C-alpha positions as CSV (number, residue, x, y, z in Angstrom):
1,X,86.4,80.8,105.0
2,X,88.6,81.8,107.6
3,X,86.7,83.7,110.7
4,X,89.2,87.2,111.5
5,X,90.4,87.0,115.1
6,X,90.6,90.1,116.8
7,X,93.2,88.8,119.2
8,X,95.6,88.4,116.7
9,X,94.7,91.6,115.0
10,X,93.7,90.3,111.7
11,X,91.7,92.5,108.7
12,X,92.0,90.3,105.7
13,X,92.7,92.2,102.6
14,X,89.5,91.6,100.1
15,X,90.7,94.4,97.3
16,X,92.4,92.2,94.1
17,X,93.5,95.4,92.7
18,X,95.4,96.8,95.9
19,X,96.9,92.8,96.3
20,X,98.2,93.0,92.5
21,X,99.4,96.4,93.4
22,X,101.4,95.6,96.7
23,X,103.2,92.6,95.0
24,X,104.2,94.6,91.8
25,X,106.3,96.4,94.3
26,X,108.6,93.6,95.1
27,X,112.1,93.8,93.5
28,X,112.2,91.2,90.1
29,X,115.9,90.0,91.4
30,X,115.1,89.2,95.2
31,X,116.0,85.5,95.6
32,X,113.7,84.6,98.5
33,X,110.2,86.2,99.9
34,X,108.7,85.8,103.1
35,X,104.9,86.6,103.5
36,X,104.3,87.1,107.2
37,X,100.3,86.6,108.1
38,X,98.9,85.5,104.4
39,X,95.5,85.2,105.9
40,X,93.5,84.3,103.3
41,X,96.0,84.2,100.3
42,X,95.1,87.6,98.8
43,X,98.7,88.4,98.3
44,X,100.2,84.8,98.3
45,X,98.5,83.8,95.4
46,X,100.1,86.3,93.2
47,X,103.1,85.9,94.9
48,X,103.1,82.2,93.5
49,X,102.2,83.8,90.1
50,X,104.9,85.9,90.1
51,X,108.4,85.2,88.8
52,X,109.2,84.8,93.0
53,X,112.5,81.9,92.9
54,X,111.7,81.2,96.7
55,X,108.3,82.0,98.6
56,X,107.2,81.2,102.2
57,X,104.5,82.1,104.0
58,X,104.1,82.2,107.9
59,X,101.1,82.5,109.8
60,X,100.5,82.0,114.0
61,X,96.9,81.3,112.6
62,X,96.5,77.7,112.6
63,X,93.4,77.7,110.6
64,X,94.8,80.3,107.9
65,X,97.8,77.6,107.0
66,X,95.2,74.9,107.0
67,X,92.7,77.0,104.6
68,X,95.8,78.1,102.8
69,X,97.5,74.5,102.1
70,X,93.4,73.4,101.0
71,X,93.6,76.2,98.6
72,X,96.5,75.8,97.0
73,X,97.5,71.9,97.2
74,X,100.6,72.2,94.7
75,X,102.2,74.7,97.0
76,X,101.0,73.3,100.4
77,X,104.6,72.9,101.9
78,X,105.2,76.5,101.3
79,X,102.6,77.2,104.4
80,X,103.6,77.2,107.6
81,X,102.3,77.4,111.2
82,X,104.7,79.7,112.9
83,X,106.0,83.1,114.6
84,X,107.9,85.4,112.9
85,X,108.9,87.2,116.1
86,X,110.4,83.8,116.9
87,X,112.2,82.6,113.8
88,X,115.6,82.4,113.0
89,X,115.8,83.6,109.8
90,X,119.0,82.0,108.9
91,X,116.9,78.7,109.1
92,X,114.6,79.5,106.5
93,X,117.0,80.9,103.6
94,X,120.8,81.3,103.5
95,X,120.6,84.3,101.4
96,X,118.8,88.1,101.7
97,X,115.2,88.0,102.0
98,X,112.2,90.5,101.3
99,X,109.7,90.5,103.6
100,X,105.9,91.1,102.7
101,X,102.8,91.3,103.9
102,X,99.3,92.7,105.3
103,X,101.0,93.2,109.1
104,X,98.8,93.0,112.2
105,X,98.7,95.8,113.5
106,X,98.7,94.9,116.9
107,X,102.7,93.3,116.1
108,X,103.6,95.3,113.6
109,X,106.2,97.2,115.4
110,X,107.5,94.2,117.1
111,X,108.0,93.1,113.3
112,X,109.8,96.2,112.7
113,X,112.2,96.2,115.7
114,X,112.5,92.2,114.5
115,X,113.9,93.3,111.0
116,X,116.5,95.9,112.4
117,X,117.9,92.5,114.3
118,X,117.9,90.7,111.2
119,X,118.9,94.1,109.0
120,X,121.8,92.6,106.9
121,X,119.9,89.6,106.0
122,X,116.7,91.5,105.0
123,X,117.1,93.3,102.0
124,X,113.5,95.1,102.0
125,X,110.3,95.3,103.2
126,X,106.8,95.8,101.3
127,X,103.9,96.0,104.3
128,X,100.7,97.0,105.1
129,X,100.6,99.3,108.2
130,X,98.2,101.3,110.4
131,X,98.1,104.8,108.7
132,X,99.7,106.3,111.7
133,X,103.0,104.0,111.9
134,X,103.5,104.4,108.1
135,X,103.9,107.8,108.5
136,X,105.7,107.3,111.8
137,X,108.5,105.0,110.1
138,X,108.8,107.7,107.0
139,X,108.9,110.8,108.9
140,X,112.0,112.6,108.9
141,X,113.5,115.3,111.8
142,X,111.6,118.0,113.1
143,X,107.7,116.6,112.8
144,X,105.4,115.6,115.4
145,X,105.5,112.0,114.2
146,X,109.4,111.5,114.0
147,X,110.2,108.7,116.9
148,X,111.7,106.0,117.9
149,X,110.9,103.5,114.8
150,X,111.7,106.7,112.2
151,X,115.2,106.7,113.7
152,X,116.4,103.0,114.1
153,X,114.6,102.0,111.0
154,X,116.0,105.0,108.7
155,X,119.7,104.3,110.4
156,X,119.6,101.5,108.2
157,X,116.7,101.5,105.5
158,X,115.7,103.7,103.1
159,X,111.7,104.4,103.4
160,X,109.0,105.3,101.0
161,X,105.5,106.0,101.4
162,X,103.6,104.1,98.6
163,X,99.8,105.0,98.8
164,X,97.4,105.1,101.6
165,X,94.4,102.4,101.7
166,X,90.9,102.9,102.9
167,X,89.2,101.2,105.5
168,X,86.3,99.5,103.2
169,X,88.9,97.0,101.5
170,X,89.3,94.9,104.3
171,X,87.1,92.3,106.5
172,X,86.7,93.5,109.0
173,X,87.1,96.8,108.2
174,X,89.6,98.5,110.3
175,X,88.7,102.1,112.6
176,X,91.7,103.4,111.1
177,X,93.0,103.7,107.5
178,X,96.0,101.9,106.6
179,X,98.8,102.3,104.6
180,X,101.8,100.3,102.3
181,X,105.5,101.3,102.2
182,X,108.5,100.3,101.3
183,X,111.4,99.6,103.2
184,X,114.9,98.8,101.4
185,X,118.1,98.3,103.2
186,X,121.0,101.1,102.3
187,X,124.8,101.2,102.0
188,X,125.6,101.7,106.0
189,X,126.7,98.2,107.2
190,X,127.6,99.5,110.5
191,X,126.4,102.9,112.2
192,X,129.8,104.7,113.0
193,X,129.6,104.3,116.8
194,X,128.8,101.7,119.5
195,X,125.1,100.1,118.1
196,X,123.9,99.2,120.8
197,X,124.7,102.5,122.9
198,X,122.8,104.4,119.4
199,X,119.4,102.3,120.6
200,X,119.6,103.1,124.3
201,X,120.8,107.0,123.3
202,X,117.4,107.0,120.8
203,X,114.9,105.3,123.2
204,X,116.1,107.5,126.4
205,X,115.6,110.6,124.1
206,X,112.4,109.7,122.8
207,X,110.6,108.6,126.2
208,X,111.2,112.3,127.4
209,X,110.4,113.9,124.2
210,X,109.7,117.1,126.0
211,X,113.1,117.6,127.5
212,X,115.8,118.4,126.1
213,X,118.7,116.1,125.6
214,X,120.7,117.7,128.2
215,X,118.3,116.6,130.8
216,X,116.8,113.3,129.2
217,X,120.5,111.6,128.3
218,X,122.2,112.7,131.5
219,X,123.0,109.2,132.8
220,X,125.3,108.8,129.8
221,X,128.0,111.1,130.5
222,X,128.5,112.5,127.3
223,X,131.4,114.4,126.7
224,X,130.8,118.2,125.9
225,X,132.2,120.3,123.1
226,X,130.7,122.9,121.3
227,X,129.0,120.6,118.7
228,X,127.6,118.6,121.5
229,X,126.2,121.4,123.3
230,X,124.2,122.6,120.0
231,X,122.6,119.0,120.3
232,X,122.1,118.4,123.8
233,X,120.1,122.1,123.9
234,X,117.7,120.4,121.1
235,X,114.9,118.0,121.8
236,X,115.0,114.1,120.4
237,X,112.5,115.0,117.4
238,X,114.8,117.4,116.2
239,X,118.2,115.4,115.6
240,X,118.9,113.4,112.3
241,X,120.5,109.8,112.5
242,X,123.6,111.4,112.3
243,X,123.3,113.5,115.2
244,X,122.3,110.5,117.2
245,X,126.0,108.8,115.9
246,X,127.6,111.9,117.3
247,X,126.0,111.8,120.5
248,X,126.7,107.8,120.8
249,X,130.6,108.6,120.0
250,X,131.0,111.0,122.5
251,X,129.4,109.0,125.4
252,X,131.7,106.2,124.4
253,X,134.7,108.2,125.3
254,X,133.4,108.5,128.7
255,X,132.6,105.5,129.2
């Protein structure tokens, strides 16, 4: 059996019913499923049984990959020793993909940002996150948990909090509760602004979230009109994705 490694943030899911439930959320029409961090294969075995056209699992833990190759010999080539954060997804599959996994909590935010980078490639994500992170992703404006991941994910994806998972279904049990969420690509091909500037504005606004945007976004030289003045007098957590787009357009005008 694979031993969980603390430095990799591994907490192996042991509950078969939860595993089946997670796999059940995969859209039947998805052409390719990429599993991140398969661990001991509790999700993998149900994905292999499911009507998934193409499947690949990647893990940075070589011991896990060797274990899976041994236990699923007929599908050994589908388990690959690799770091998702360094993968070129175009090299894996030419079409759209679904990403699934019990994500290591120590890199779950990095995984999200990587998915944002590949937003025109990844159509769906079904993932297990630390509950607090899941709530942040799904939170809306005006809440304390609304932040950088919320805005950047929701700019391109619809988010859905599916269910909470107790600590005792993992080995070893984490010190926090977990949650499964689904992220589905929305119809926004491109934002109605300079997207690079949009990312900068969002990060700058939330990095000083106690300040009004007039103070935290000073360096962007945003051209003001009546609407802009109202937005700049607010804090970042009060703005929608569309509000940040408006600010990004005004900043471009002054570049």
